[in-house]
C-alpha positions in Angstrom: 64.6 88.1 58.5 64.3 91.4 56.8 66.3 92.5 53.9 68.0 95.2 56.0 68.9 92.4 58.5 70.5 90.4 55.9 72.3 93.3 54.1 73.7 94.5 57.6 75.2 91.1 58.5 76.4 90.5 54.8 78.3 94.0 55.1 79.8 92.7 58.6 80.8 89.4 56.9 82.7 91.2 54.4 84.4 93.5 57.0 85.6 90.3 58.9 86.9 88.8 55.7 88.9 92.1 54.9 90.1 92.3 58.5 91.4 88.8 58.0 94.3 90.2 55.6 94.7 93.6 57.5 98.6 94.4 57.9 98.4 97.8 59.2 96.3 100.2 61.4 95.7 102.0 58.1 94.0 98.9 56.6 91.8 98.4 59.7 90.6 102.0 59.8 90.0 101.9 55.8 88.0 98.6 56.3 85.9 100.0 59.5 85.7 103.7 58.2 82.6 105.3 59.7 83.2 108.7 58.2 84.7 110.4 61.6 88.2 110.9 60.4 91.1 108.8 59.4 92.0 107.7 63.0 88.8 106.3 63.9 86.5 103.6 63.0 83.4 101.5 64.1 82.6 97.9 64.0 78.9 97.3 64.2 78.9 93.4 64.2 79.9 92.8 67.9 76.7 90.6 68.3 78.0 88.4 65.7 80.0 84.8 65.5 83.4 86.6 64.9 85.2 89.3 66.6 87.7 91.9 65.2 90.2 90.4 67.4 89.6 87.0 66.1 90.0 88.2 62.4 93.2 90.3 63.3 94.8 87.5 65.1 94.3 85.5 61.7 96.1 88.3 60.1 99.0 87.9 62.2 98.4 90.8 64.7 99.3 90.4 68.5 97.5 91.5 71.6 99.3 94.5 73.4 97.0 95.2 76.2 93.6 94.1 77.1 91.1 95.0 80.0 88.5 92.8 78.5 87.0 91.3 75.3 85.6 94.7 74.4 88.6 97.2 75.5 92.0 96.1 74.0 94.9 97.2 72.0 96.3 95.2 69.2 99.6 95.6 67.2 99.8 95.0 63.6 102.7 93.1 61.8 104.1 96.4 60.9 104.1 97.5 64.5 101.1 100.1 64.0 98.3 99.8 66.7 94.6 100.1 67.1 92.5 100.1 70.3 89.1 98.7 70.3 86.6 100.2 72.7 83.1 98.7 72.7 83.0 98.8 68.8 84.8 102.1 68.3 88.4 101.7 66.7 91.1 104.3 67.3 94.4 104.6 65.8 97.4 103.8 68.3 97.6 102.5 71.8 94.7 104.5 73.5 94.2 102.3 76.5 93.3 104.5 79.3 90.9 106.2 76.8 92.9 109.2 76.9 92.4 111.0 73.6 95.2 113.2 74.2 97.7 110.5 74.5 99.9 110.3 71.7 99.1 107.5 69.1 101.9 105.0 68.7 
């Protein structure tokens, strides 16, 4: 394996570790910041052993809505929400993939 491959998966493992203690949507978006603004993030490790949902369940989050394992909305312990769409993270309940829908 290349050093780039190892570095990538080490960064993904660190994100998963941090997500296991995320208590708010802000925490998730900070951990998964991809430079596209405060209401968006990205998780590049979807082919790994653990998912964003697994890590957030461990942190006390609950599933609010799901169409599949790659399209769902979760609610944080503080009531804030994120929607996961194939690795993209958006603040709030965005199921229906409607960017004009108000974030909860």
